[in-house]
N, C-alpha and C positions, 0 to 999 in steps of 0.2 A: 207173812208180810202184814204190815200194819196199814190200815186205811184211815183217812181223816175226812170229816164232813165239813169241808169249806171249799170256796172257790180257789182254784190254782191260778195265780197271776202269771202272765207272760208264757203260757204254755203254747207249743206249736199245734196248730189245727190244720189238717190237710184233708181236702175233699178229693176222693178217689172214685174212678169209675168202678161200678160194681162188677162188671164183666172181667176186666183185666187188671184192676187196681192201678191203672195209669193215673198220674197226677193231673188234676183239673185246676184247682185254685187253693191258695193257702191263706191263713190268717194267724194272728197272735191274740190270746185272750187279754182282756184289760185287767185292772187291779182287782176286780171282783170275780174274775173267772168267766166273764161273758165274751162272746165273739159273734160276728156276723159275716156271712158270705153272700154277696150280691151278684146279680146278673148271671144266674145259672140257667143253662138250657135245660128243658125237660129231659128226664131220663132216670136211670137207676144209679144210686151212689151209696158209698159208705164214708164215714168220717174216721180218720186216724188222729189220735192226739198223743203227745209225748212231751217229756221234759226231763232234763238231767236229774237223776235220782229216782225217777219213776219209770215203770215199765209202760210200754205202748199199750193203748187201749183203743177199742173200735166200737163204733155204733152198729146197730142193726142196719138192714137194708132200708134205704130211703128211696121211695118211689115218688120222684118229683114230676108232677103232671102239669096242672095249670095253676097250682097254688103260687101266690106271690109273696106270702109272708108266713112261712112254715117254721114252727118252733120244734126243736129237736130235744128229746129227753137228755138230761145231764149225762155226761160221760165220766165214769169213775176212773181216776188214776190211782194206781196202787204203788206204794213205795217199794223199790227193789231191795231184796235182801242181799243179793250179790250181783255183781256185774259179770255177764257172760261175754265170751268172745263174739265179735260181730260176724254174722253170717251174711255173705253177699250173694245175691241171686242176680246174675247178669244175663241179659238177652240182647244179642246184636240184631239191629234192624237189617232187613235185606237192603242191598244197594239200591234196588229199584222196586217201587210199589205203585199200585194203581188205586187212585182215589177217584171220587166223583168228578169226571171230566178232566182229569189231569194225571200225568206221570210224575212221580215223586222220586228224586234222587237223594238218598240219605248220604250226604258227603262224608261224615265221620266214619262210615263203614268201609271206606276205601283207604288203604294204607298208602298207595302211591300218590294220594293227594297231598301228602306231607310236603310242605315247602313250596307247593304249587300255587298258582293264581287261580281265580275263578274261571278264567278263560281256559286254562289247562283242564279243569274239571269238566267244563261244558264240552270240550272237544271229545271227551269220552262218553258223553251222554247220548242216549238213543235218539236218532233223528236230527241231531244238532251238527251243523257243519261250520267250522271256523275258517275264515279266510284271513290269514295273517299278513298277506300282502296289502289288502285294501282295508284292513281293520274293520271287518264286518262279520256278521254271523247270520246263518239261515237255519230254518227249521223245516224238515221234511221237503227239502229242495226249494224253499221259498224264502225270500230275503226280507219280507216285511215283519220283522220281529220287534216286539215292544218289550223292554226290560223293566221290571218292577223291583224295588228294594223294600222288603217287608210290606208288600202290597201297595206301595206308593210308586207312581210312575216316575222314571228318570227321564226328564224332558230335555234330552240332549241329542245332537246328531249321533248316528249309530257309531261313527268312528270315535267320538268322545266317550260314549258309553263303553265301547271296547277298551279304551285306554283306562277308564275307571276300573273295569273288571280285571284288567291286566295287573293293576296295582293293588287288588284286594286279595288278601290271603285266604286260601281255602280253609285254613284252620279256624277262621271266624264264622264259617257258614254252617248252619244247622241242616238245611236241606234246600234243594232247588225244585221248584214246581214248574212243569212244562205243560202249558195249556194251548193246544192248537185251535180249540173252539171255546174261547172264554165266554162266560155268561153276560147278560145284558147290563149288569151293574158296572162292568168295566167299559172303558172307552172302546168304541168300534174301530179305532185305528189299528192297523197291523194285519195284513192278509195272512201272515204265517201263524200268528197267535202271540201269546205272552210267555215270558220266562220270568218267574218270580224268585228272587234271591232272598231267602229267609236267614237273617243273621242269628247267631247264638244269643240267647238271653235266659239267664237262670230264673226259674220260677220258685226256687226254694226259699223258705222263710229265713230271714236274717241276711247277713252279708256273705256274698259269694263272689268268686272270681276265678279267672284262669289266665295263664300266661303261655304264649307259644313263641318259639324262636327257631329259625332255620337258617342254614347257610349251604351254598352249593357252588359248583363251578362247571361251566360248559366251555364255550369259547371265551368266556369272561366270568367274573364273579357274580353271584346273586345272593341276596340276604333278605330276610323278612322277620318281623317280630310283631306281636299283637298282644293286647291286654284287654280283658273283659271284666267289668265289675258291675255288681247289682246289689241293691239294698231293698229288701222287701219287708214292709211293716204292715200294720193293720190298715192305716189310712193313707200312707204315703210310700211310694216306691220310686227309686232312682235306678237308672241303668245307663251304661255307656261303654264304648269301646274305642280303641285307637289301634291303627295298624300302620306299619311302615314297610315299604317294599322297594328293593333296589335290584335292577337287572341290567347287566352289561353283556350283551350278546351280539356277536358279529353275524353279519348276513352276507349272502351272495345273491345278487339280482342280475339275471340275464334275460334280455329280450331280443328277439330277432324277427325280421319281416322281409318278405320278398314280394315284389310287384313288377308288373310289366306294363309299360306305357306304349304309345304308338311308335316311339322312337327307340326305346331301350329297356333293358331289365335292370332293376335296382335291388340290391341286397344290402340290408342294414343290420348291424348288430350293436348291442349296447351291453357291456359287462361292467358291473359295479361291485366294488368291495365296500360294504357299509359297516360302520362302527357306531351303532346307536346305544344309548343307555337311558334308563328310565328311573326316576326317583318319585315315589308317590307316598303321600300322607292321606289317610282316610280317618274320619272320626264321626261319632254321633253321640249325643247325650240326650236322654229323655227322662220324663217324670210323669207319674200318674198320681192324682190326689182325689180321694173319695170324700167329696163334700158331705154326702149322705150315703146311706147304703145303696141308693138308687141313682146317684149322680156322681160321675167321675169326670174330672177335667185333666187334660194332659197336654204336654208340650214336647217338642222335639227340635233339636238343632243338629244338623249334619253338614258335612262338607268334605272337600278333598282339595289337595294341591298336587297336580300331576305335571311333572316337568320332563319332557322327552327331548333329548339332544341327539343329533346324528351328524357324523362326518362321512362323506361318501366320495370315493375316487372312482370315476367312471371313464371307461374307454369306449368311444362310439366310432364304429367304422362304417364307411359308405362306399360300396363297390358298384360301379356303373359299367355296363357293357360297352358304352360309347364314350361318355364323359369321363373326366379325370377323377380318379378315386381320391378319397380324403379321410382324415382321422381327426377326431376331436377328443382332447383330454379335459375332463370336467372335474372340478373340485367343488362339492356342494356341502355347505354347512347350514343345517336347519335346526331351529328351536321351535318347539310346540309346547306352549305353557297354558294349561287349563287350571282355572281356579273356580270353585263353586261353593256356595253357601245356601242352605235351605233352612227356613224356619216354619214350624207347624204349630197351630193351636187346634185342639179338638175338645169337644164336649159330648158326653154320652149320658142320656137320661132314660131310665126305665120307668114307665108308668105302672100304676097298680094293676091294670088289666093285661100286662105283658107287652104293651106297645113300647117300641124303642125309637129314640131320636138321636141321630148322630150329626154333629156339625163339624166341618173341617175347613180350615183356612190355611193355605200354603203361599209362601213367597219364596221364589227361587231366583238367584242371580248367578250369572256365569260371565266369565271373562276369558277370552281366548286370544293369546298373542302368538303369532306364527311368522317371525322374520326368517328369511332364507337368503343366503348369498351364493352366487354362482361365479366361478372363475373358469373361463373357457379358453383353450389354446388350440388353434386350428393348424393342421399340418397337411401338406400335399402328399401325393403318392410317392415322393422321394424322401418323406419324413422330414421335410424342411418346414420350419415354423413360418406360417403365412401371416397370422394375426392373433391378437389376444383381445378378449373382451371381458369386462366385469359387470355383472348385473346383481341387483338385489331387490327383494320384494318384502314389504312390510304388510302385515295383515292384523288388524285389530277388530275383534268381534265381541262387544259386550251384549248381554242379553238379560232381559228381566221378564219374569213370568209370575202372574197371579192366578191362583186356582182356588175357587170357592165351591164347596159341595155340601148339600143337605140330603141325608138319607133318613127314611122313616119306614119302620116295619111294624106289622100288626098281625094278629091271628084273626082271620075272618071266620073261621070255624075250627072245630077240634083238629082237623087234619089239613087245613088250608091256611097258608101264610102268604101275605102280600108284602112286597118290598118295593118302595118307590123312591125317587130322588131326582134332584136337579143339580146341574153342575155348570160352571162357567170357567173357561180357560182363556186368559188374555196374555198374548205374547208380543213383545216389542224388542227389536234388535236392529243394530246397524252393522255394516261390514265395510271397513275402510281398507282398500288395497291400493298400495302405491308401488309401481314398478319403476325402477331407476336404472339408467345405464351410465357407466362412468366414461366420460369423454375428456381426455386430458386429466386434469385434477378435479374436475367438476362432475357432480352427479346430476344428470338430466332426467326429468320425469318422462317416462314413455307412456303416451296416451293410449296406446293399443291395449295394454294389459292392466292399466290402472283403472280403478272403479270405486265409486262410493254408492252404496245402496242401503235402503232401510226397508224393513218388513214388519208388518203388523198382521197377526192372525188371531181371530177371536172365534172360539167354538163354544156354542151354547147347546146343552144337552139335557134331556129328560128321559127317564126310563121307568118301567113298571114290570115287575116279575111276580108271577104266582107260582107257589110251590105247594104241590099236593102230595101228601103222604097217604096213599091208599091203605097201606098196612106196613108191617115191619119189613116187608121184602120189596115193595114196589113204590116208587116215587116218580113224580113228574115235575119238571120246572119249565115254564114258558115265559118268555120275556120279549118286550119290544122297546127299542131305544130309538130316539130321534136326535139327530145332530145337525145343527145349522152352522155353516162355516163361512167366514169372510176372510179372504186372503188378499192383501195388497202389497205389491213389491214395487218400489220406486228407485230409480237411479238419478244421478245428477242430470243426465241427458234426457231422460224420458220418465214421465209419471205414468203409473199404471202399467208397467211392463207385465205384471201379473195383477189382474183385477177380477176376482171370482167371488161370487156369492151363490151358495147352493145349500140345499138341505135334503136329507135322506133318512129313511127308516131302516133299522137294522134288527130283524127278528132273530131270536135264539130259541132253541128247544132242546131239553135234556130229558132222557128217560133212563131209569135204572131199575133193574129187576134182579133181586138176589134169589136165584133159583133154589139154592140150599146153602149150607154152611161153607161149601168149597167153590161154588159156581156163581159168578156175577156177570150180568150182561148189561151193557150201557150203549146208548145211542145219543147222538147229538147232531144238531144242525145250526149253522149260523151264517149270517151275511156280514161282511166286514169291508173296511176301506183302508187303503194305504195312501196317505197324503204325501206329496213330495216334500222333502225337508228343505230348509233354507239353503244348505250347502249344495243341494242338487239343482235348485232353481237359480241361485244367484250367479252372476258372472264372476269367475275367479280363474286363476291359472296357477299350476304347479308344474314346473319343468322337471322331466327326467333326463332329457338331453335337449340340445337346441332344436331338434325336429320332433320331439315327443313331449306332450304335456297333457294335463287333465284340465277340464273346464266344466262350467255349469251349463244348464239348459233351461231357459225360461219357458219353454213350450211344453214342459212336462205336465201330464194329466194324472189325476189320482187313479189308483187301481181299485176296482170293485171285485169282491170275491164271494162266491158261494161255496161252503164247505159242508160235507156230510162225513160223519165219523162213527164207527162202531168199535166197541171194545168188549172182549170176552176174557175173563180170567178164571182159571182153575187153580185154587190155592195161590201160589206165587207165580204161576205160569200165565203170561199175558199175551193175547193176540189182538192187534189193532189194525183196522182198515180205514182208509180215508180217501175221499175223492173231492177235488176242488176244481172250480172253473173260475178263471180270472179274465177280466177285460182291462186293457191298457196297462199291461204288466210293466213295472219299473225295474229295469236292469241297470246296474251301475257299471261304469268303466267299459262302455261299448266302443270299439275302435272305429273311427271315421278317418279314412285315408284320402289325402289329396295327392295323386301321382305327379301333378305338375310341380309341386313344391317339395314333395317327399315328406310332408308334415302329417303326422298321425295325432289326432286329438282323441283322448279317452274321455267320454262324457256319458252321463246318465241318459237313458232313452226309454221310450215306451215301445213295447211289443204288443201288437193288437190283441192276441188271445193266447191263453195257455190252459191246458188241461193236465192235471196231475193225479196219479193214482199211486198210493203208497201203502205198504203193509209193514208192520213191526211185530216181531215175535220175541218175547222175553222168556228165557228158559233157564231158571235157576235149578241146580241139582245139588243135593246133599249126598255126596258119594259115600262118606263115612264120617266118623267123629272128627277127623282131622283134615278132611278135604271137602271144600265147597267150591262150586263154580257158578258163575253168572254169565249167561250168553245172551246177546241181543243180535237178532238178524233183521235187517230192514231191506225191503225191495221197493223199487219205485219205477214208474213209467211216466214220462212227460212228453207233451207235444206242444210246440209253439208255432204260431202262424201269424204272419204279418205281411204287409204289402210294401215292397221296395220298388225302386225305379225299374228294375228288370222284370217285375211281376210278383207273384205270390211266393213268399219264402216260408217253407214248412219244414220242420225238423222233428224227428222222434228220437227219444233216448231212453233206454232201459238201464237200470243199474242196481247196485246193492251195497249194503254197508254191514260190517261185522264188528261187534264189540265183544270181547271175552275177558273175564277176570277169574283167575284161579287163586283160591285162598287156601293156604296150608297152615294148620295150627300145630305147632311143635311143643315139646315139653318146655318147662321153665318159662312159660308165657311168651314164647317167641312165635311170631307169625310171619309167613312169607306170602307176598301177593305178586302174581305175574299177570299182566294185562296186555292185550293186543288190540289193535284197531286197523281196519282196512275199509276204504271206500273206493268204489269204481268211478269211472268218468261221469260227470254230470253236466247238463246244459246250463250255460250262463249267457242267454241271448244269442249273439252271433259267434260265440266261441265256447269251447268246452274246458272245464276243469278236469285234468287227467287224474288217474288213480294215485292214491298215496296211502301210507299206513305207518304204524310205529309199534314198538314193543317196550313196555315199562316193567321195572322190577322194584319191589319194595320190601323192606324187612322192618319188623317192629318188635320192640321189647317193652312189655308192660311191667310196672312196679307196684308194690303194695300200696303206696301212697297216692294212687290214681294218676301217677305220672306215666308218660310214655316217651320212648326214644325211637325215632323213625329214621330210616335211611332209604332214599329212593334214587334210582337211576332211570331217567326217562329218555325215550327215543334212542335206545341203545345202539341201533344200527344206522342212525342218522338218515332215516327214510321218510321223515315227516316233512317233506318239502313240497311247496305248491308248484304245480306244473300246469301249463295251459297250451291250447292249440286251437287255431281258428277252424271253422267248419269248411268243408270242401266247396260249399256253394258260394262262399264269399269271393270277391274279385282280387284278393291278395291273401297271402299266408302270414300268420301272426302267431308266434309261439315263444315260450320262455319258461323260466323257473325262478323261484326264490328259495334259498336254503337257509335255515335257521341253525 
């Protein structure tokens, strides 16, 4: 082979970890063969360089400690005398991994995720519970979950976040990080913790992209497609993705209740055939520009358009032991349209002494339009039409949010790092609800359910975290965050319906000890808060039938939580233990029944106290070369206590959750994946979610060109339906189910 003594222009330069050769950062040489790699964390590295027509070459071991301007000896590229066939070394990541303070779900490792939404993937994740009836999700039995997208918080009501994730393709996701005790640099909001959705983004030099498409059918068609593109150069990089999701899926919703008054017994039933469909567009586009080797400026624009439509035919029956029975036939047409746009500007600068400054400014705007019409036909016990009524509700909720953040980090000593920052979040929104009843040919506004309200909430925060690395095996992180909150909710009738000003400290502590190569021990503690959302505070109404509707609660208080967590891992085996204590727990959709009118209102309410103990065991097994299994077992115990009119209300509940995934690797690059899930009953305030589960099957065929064809059949036995039942201590029974 010949060698030449000159700089090679536009050669690829890759910085790799010395231990496992994983990719860290890339660059391209300039016209003279020079390159630079900036903002590299201390550690051991090697550099790989290559170009078409030349063989790959490597540097020696680079031990980057505290140097901020390290020059590397020239790397010699040798011209290839012949081109050899490519040798591909492929290693699949485990489905679940344990990192510092978080559980990581590597989404591409699951075949049955093909064609699914992010909600479908979360439903199979350890400790995560999806409530498809109320469009909510919980973690380790707790509902105060905050969702991040690439580390940025999605500042929407949880039902809107749910709809966004329902329309986001799993094929666009690189991994999901589950943090039940987040560090102090994150917002203190969310008693259950954070779920961070990390989108795919290629780090390879040059132009890269991927395309995914899927189609399916259940009770209706579903289709999804997505495209990812990135361009990586020395000083400038672009990245972006777009996804489309359409789901048409019929539902059956049944609700029943039984109550006894002083004069008679009332039995009510509501059975609905729902035909919803959802069409969602998600996109993001970002760029990073290196002004110098130490200064990078970036921008990001993202958004979505989520349109959910539903037609529901409901039959509601009312059986009285004394009064005359009746039946109501209800036709409901609902539109729920969410539009969102977010813009971000960020600047990062690294100083000569290793200090780093990050500036971020976000603007987020949302618009939610939710008009609904109701056509009710009332019949007596002889099935004779008594009367008809037509109602409609319009709901417009625009929202604007500004978020500014400054973070600064520095090395105080060789093994001590400090990170500090300040943040301001400023939210303004209005909610305009108009309820109208048709009388003759005219629509008359009903004052009882119409409402106009506006809310402003400002949160100012500051934090400091110290990270101490005692040695290669032991590290400690301690932080303190302070948040000052001002919340004001006004209606047309009353100013200051909610008027609160309060400030609190939120400490966090993390300890990690790597006993040896295979054993890792972690401990964490944190105090957190869950603030009531606007949809939970503001007056609103959504009818399920003429005698059942949901409503807000302006008297809601924030939840305060103390959490202690321990994690132990042996290779890929993980055992986790967590205890938490909550005050003023927020539970959604709690039934409030009025026996005089037979009206049941489902509203969010506070429960005085809750204690939760949970354990999770992750058990991966490599049975042989063609069979792998991933098993997750979770156990939990919870106790709630609150004071009701009849005295102290206390309930205990024990339960468990099982996730299992069996992967079979067959000849000719075929893979079969069989997964199952089961969860036992759980407490939800004054009623229980009953047990449920599902079985999924997936088949994959890989091709030489890096393409893959996947087929998946989910919930084969149609057992993944939500069921609920009221507790024995309540003064009426309330149960039902929703089947997807």
